[in-house]
C-alpha positions in Angstrom: -16.9 -55.5 -20.6 -15.1 -53.0 -22.8 -14.4 -49.5 -21.6 -16.5 -46.7 -23.1 -15.4 -43.2 -23.9 -17.2 -40.2 -22.3 -15.6 -37.0 -23.6 -11.9 -37.4 -23.1 -12.2 -40.2 -20.5 -12.2 -43.9 -20.8 -14.8 -45.4 -18.3 -14.7 -49.0 -17.2 -12.7 -51.7 -15.5 -9.0 -50.8 -15.3 -9.6 -47.1 -15.7 -9.9 -44.3 -13.1 -13.3 -43.9 -11.5 -15.3 -41.3 -13.5 -16.6 -38.8 -11.0 -19.9 -37.0 -11.8 -20.6 -33.9 -9.7 -24.4 -33.8 -9.8 -25.5 -30.1 -9.8 -29.1 -31.2 -10.6 -31.4 -28.3 -9.9 -29.3 -26.7 -7.3 -28.8 -23.7 -9.5 -32.1 -22.4 -8.1 -32.9 -20.8 -11.4 -29.8 -18.5 -11.3 -27.4 -18.9 -14.3 -24.6 -17.3 -12.3 -25.1 -19.9 -9.6 -25.0 -22.7 -12.2 -21.7 -21.3 -13.5 -20.3 -21.3 -10.0 -21.4 -24.9 -9.6 -19.4 -25.8 -12.8 -16.4 -24.0 -11.4 -16.5 -25.7 -8.0 -16.8 -29.1 -9.6 -13.9 -28.4 -11.9 -11.7 -27.2 -9.0 -12.6 -30.3 -7.0 -11.3 -32.5 -9.8 -14.6 -34.0 -11.0 -14.7 -35.4 -14.5 -18.2 -34.1 -15.3 -20.9 -31.7 -14.1 -24.4 -32.9 -14.5 -27.6 -30.9 -14.6 -31.2 -32.0 -15.2 -33.3 -31.0 -18.2 -37.1 -31.5 -17.6 -40.4 -29.7 -18.1 -43.2 -30.1 -15.5 -45.7 -30.8 -18.3 -43.8 -34.0 -19.3 -43.3 -35.2 -15.8 -46.6 -34.9 -13.9 -50.2 -34.1 -14.6 -51.2 -30.8 -13.0 -53.5 -32.7 -10.6 -50.6 -35.0 -9.3 -50.9 -33.4 -5.8 -48.2 -32.7 -3.3 -45.2 -34.8 -2.3 -44.9 -36.1 1.2 -41.1 -36.4 0.8 -40.8 -32.6 0.1 -43.0 -31.8 3.1 -44.7 -28.9 1.2 -48.4 -28.2 0.7 -47.6 -27.0 -2.8 -48.3 -29.3 -5.7 -45.4 -31.2 -7.2 -46.3 -29.7 -10.6 -45.7 -26.2 -9.3 -42.4 -27.1 -7.6 -41.1 -28.8 -10.7 -42.1 -26.0 -12.9 -40.1 -23.6 -10.8 -37.0 -25.8 -11.1 -37.0 -26.1 -14.9 -33.8 -25.2 -16.6 -34.2 -22.9 -19.6 -33.2 -24.4 -22.9 -31.0 -21.3 -23.5 -28.8 -22.3 -20.6 -27.6 -25.6 -22.2 -25.1 -24.2 -24.7 -23.9 -21.7 -22.1 -23.3 -24.3 -19.5 -21.7 -26.7 -22.0 -19.3 -23.9 -23.0 -18.4 -23.1 -19.4 -17.7 -26.8 -18.8 -15.5 -26.9 -21.9 -13.5 -23.9 -20.6 -13.1 -25.5 -17.2 -12.0 -28.9 -18.6 -15.0 -31.0 -17.4 -17.7 -32.8 -19.4 -21.2 -31.3 -19.5 -24.0 -33.8 -18.8 -27.7 -33.3 -18.2 -30.4 -35.9 -17.7 -33.2 -35.6 -20.2 -36.7 -36.5 -19.1 -38.5 -36.5 -22.4 -37.7 -37.1 -26.1 -37.6 -33.3 -26.9 -34.9 -32.8 -24.2 -32.9 -35.7 -25.6 -32.9 -34.1 -29.1 -32.0 -30.6 -27.7 -29.1 -32.0 -25.5 -27.7 -34.2 -28.3 -25.3 -31.5 -29.6 -23.9 -30.7 -26.2 -23.5 -34.0 -24.2 -21.0 -36.8 -24.7 -23.3 -39.3 -23.0 -26.9 -39.6 -21.7 -27.7 -40.1 -18.0 -31.1 -41.8 -17.4 -32.6 -40.9 -14.1 -33.8 -43.7 -11.8 -37.5 -43.1 -12.3 -37.2 -43.3 -16.1 -35.8 -46.8 -16.1 -39.3 -48.1 -17.1 -39.9 -45.3 -19.6 -39.5 -47.5 -22.6 -40.1 -44.9 -25.4 -37.5 -42.6 -23.7 -35.0 -45.4 -23.3 -35.3 -46.3 -27.0 -35.0 -42.8 -28.1 -31.8 -42.3 -26.1 -30.3 -45.6 -27.2 -30.8 -44.7 -30.8 -28.6 -41.7 -30.4 -25.6 -44.1 -30.2 -24.0 -42.4 -27.3 -23.0 -44.0 -24.0 -25.9 -44.5 -21.6 -25.5 -44.1 -17.8 -28.5 -45.8 -16.3 -29.5 -45.2 -12.7 -31.5 -47.9 -10.9 -33.1 -46.3 -7.8 -36.5 -48.1 -7.0 -35.7 -50.8 -9.6 -35.2 -54.5 -9.0 -32.9 -56.8 -10.9 -35.6 -57.9 -13.5 -36.2 -54.2 -14.3 -32.5 -53.5 -14.7 -32.1 -56.5 -17.0 -35.1 -55.4 -19.1 -33.8 -51.9 -19.5 -30.3 -53.1 -20.4 -31.8 -55.5 -22.9 -33.9 -52.8 -24.5 -31.0 -50.5 -25.0 -28.9 -53.3 -26.4 -31.7 -54.2 -28.8 -31.3 -50.8 -30.3 -27.7 -51.6 -31.2 -26.2 -49.7 -28.3 -23.9 -51.6 -25.9 -22.3 -48.5 -24.3 -24.0 -48.9 -21.0 -22.9 -48.1 -17.4 -25.3 -49.0 -14.7 -25.5 -47.1 -11.4 -26.5 -48.7 -8.1 -28.8 -46.1 -6.5 -31.1 -45.8 -3.5 -33.9 -43.4 -4.1 -34.1 -41.8 -0.7 -33.0 -38.2 0.1 -30.8 -38.5 2.0 -30.3 -42.3 1.8 -29.2 -43.9 5.1 -25.9 -45.8 4.8 -27.6 -49.1 5.6 -29.7 -48.7 2.4 -26.8 -48.0 0.0 -26.2 -51.7 -0.7 -22.9 -51.1 -2.5 -22.5 -54.9 -3.0 -25.2 -54.7 -5.6 -22.4 -53.3 -7.8 -20.8 -56.7 -7.9 -24.2 -58.5 -8.5 -25.2 -56.2 -11.4 -21.8 -56.5 -13.0 -22.0 -60.3 -12.9 -25.6 -60.3 -14.1 -25.3 -57.8 -16.9 -21.7 -57.8 -18.1 -21.8 -54.0 -17.9 -19.5 -51.7 -16.0 -21.3 -50.6 -12.8 -21.1 -47.5 -10.6 -22.9 -45.7 -7.7 -25.2 -42.8 -7.7 -25.0 -41.9 -4.0 -27.7 -39.9 -2.1 -26.2 -40.4 1.3 -25.2 -37.3 3.3 -21.7 -38.6 4.0 -19.1 -37.6 1.4 -16.8 -40.5 2.1 -18.2 -43.9 3.2 -20.4 -45.0 0.3 -18.2 -43.6 -2.5 -15.1 -45.3 -1.0 -17.0 -48.6 -0.6 -18.1 -48.4 -4.2 -14.6 -47.7 -5.6 -13.2 -50.6 -3.6 -15.8 -52.8 -5.2 -14.8 -51.7 -8.7 -17.2 -48.8 -9.4 -16.6 -47.3 -12.8 -18.6 -44.1 -11.9 -19.4 -42.3 -8.7 -22.1 -39.7 -8.9 -22.8 -37.3 -6.0 -25.1 -34.4 -5.5 -23.4 -31.2 -4.5 -24.4 -27.6 -3.7 -22.8 -24.3 -3.0 -24.5 -24.1 0.4 -26.8 -26.7 2.1 -28.8 -23.9 3.7 -30.1 -22.7 0.3 -33.8 -23.1 -0.4 -34.8 -26.0 -2.7 -35.5 -29.7 -2.4 -32.1 -31.0 -3.3 -29.7 -28.9 -1.3 -30.2 -30.5 2.1 -28.8 -33.9 1.2 -26.0 -32.6 -1.1 -22.4 -32.2 -0.2 -20.7 -28.8 -0.1 -17.6 -27.7 -2.0 -15.0 -28.7 0.6 -16.7 -32.1 0.9 -16.7 -32.6 -2.9 -13.0 -31.9 -3.0 -12.4 -34.3 -0.1 -14.5 -37.0 -1.8 -12.5 -36.7 -5.1 -9.2 -36.8 -3.2 -10.2 -39.8 -1.2 -11.4 -41.7 -4.3 -8.1 -41.1 -6.0 -6.3 -42.3 -2.9 -8.4 -45.5 -2.7 -7.6 -46.2 -6.3 -3.9 -45.9 -5.5 -4.3 -48.3 -2.6 -6.2 -50.8 -4.8 -3.3 -51.2 -7.2 -3.3 -53.5 -10.2 -4.1 -56.8 -8.4 -0.9 -58.6 -9.4 0.8 -60.2 -6.4 4.5 -59.4 -6.7 7.3 -57.7 -4.7 6.8 -54.0 -4.9 9.9 -51.8 -5.4 9.3 -50.0 -2.1 9.8 -53.4 -0.4 13.3 -53.9 -1.7 15.2 -52.7 1.3 13.3 -54.7 3.9 13.2 -57.7 1.7 17.0 -57.7 1.9 17.2 -56.8 5.6 14.4 -58.8 7.2 14.2 -62.0 5.2 15.8 -65.0 7.0 18.7 -67.2 6.0 20.8 -69.9 7.8 23.4 -68.5 10.2 26.2 -70.0 12.2 25.3 -69.0 15.8 28.8 -70.0 17.1 32.2 -70.6 15.6 32.2 -73.8 13.5 35.5 -75.6 12.9 36.3 -77.2 9.6 35.0 -80.8 9.6 32.4 -80.1 12.4 28.9 -81.3 11.8 26.1 -78.8 11.4 23.5 -79.1 14.1 20.7 -77.1 15.8 23.4 -76.2 18.4 25.6 -74.3 15.9 23.2 -73.1 13.1 19.8 -71.3 13.2 17.5 -69.4 10.8 17.8 -65.7 11.5 16.9 -62.4 9.8 19.8 -61.2 7.6 20.1 -57.5 8.6 23.1 -56.2 6.7 25.1 -59.4 6.8 24.4 -60.4 3.2 22.7 -63.5 1.7 23.0 -67.0 2.9 21.3 -70.3 2.3 17.5 -69.9 2.5 15.4 -71.4 5.4 14.1 -74.1 3.0 17.6 -75.7 3.1 17.8 -76.0 6.9 16.8 -79.6 7.1 19.1 -80.5 4.2 22.2 -79.1 5.8 21.7 -80.6 9.2 24.3 -83.3 9.8 26.5 -82.1 6.9 30.1 -81.2 7.6 31.7 -77.7 7.5 34.1 -77.4 4.6 36.0 -74.6 6.3 36.1 -72.5 9.5 32.8 -70.5 9.7 32.8 -67.5 12.1 29.9 -66.9 14.5 27.1 -64.7 13.1 28.0 -65.6 9.5 25.4 -66.4 6.9 25.9 -70.0 5.8 26.9 -70.4 2.1 26.9 -73.4 -0.1 30.7 -73.3 -0.4 30.9 -73.6 3.5 29.5 -77.2 3.3 31.3 -80.3 2.2 
């Protein structure tokens, strides 16, 4: 399970979580708004900003009808057509991302989009509904770049099939994202533990593409379970018109999410169980040793009446509690004052 490189970042086990701020289509066809989305993501500390590159004609037939989820009488074809990102935006957004120090990503939904994006993206993100699009997966895999594979609506057999297909093209740079395709997704549907299952089943690094409204709970759970990537939709303002704004998080929530992810990573540590430097003072102060609890004369036997296991405070080191039974019945070699830690040289 080797780490993969996306732009200037290593992504995988043992590396900081790679945070993708999903702008999607929340630019509403306005290039200036798209630029502001890049700026907001960069200011929040995200690693990448991701858009979506699709054409209605390669997604749906014109007669596909309306979507119940969108609750609009308009056809899905019309809605998608309005959300298309112009090809001319891609180099401009990639340049803006470069200026702001974040990676530019955009999900391609057809082979032409894959080819157009190739110059500008360090990795390809495969949207959930494309996990069974075999020709598209092969075309992406052959580019030789990292593949971030979302798994909304998929079961384990479909995930394994997609991963096998990408690997068969000689590309092993895969990160899989647990995803629940519901907008917004209720917390009880997130199933963050699937991160562990898919990591064990595929040998890939795993992350989370989170569509819940809450900016904290699911991302923190994912990071605690070892997520290599967290992806989250964001918007400038949830009240803006458009299908993806209502479940996206706003700029202040994005900043908070990034901050909390970094704090959770600090709390997780490196997994080695050893004494931390911050524990040094209390290790010396509160650990126990064997004390004389009353004055003990030379030649007097040590007994529960005159010795006890107490915390050291600032009295210095003495024999450890593990030696208590061994010293009972032994004879004091010298006078031992009360409240003194018992030392080896105090015993005959």
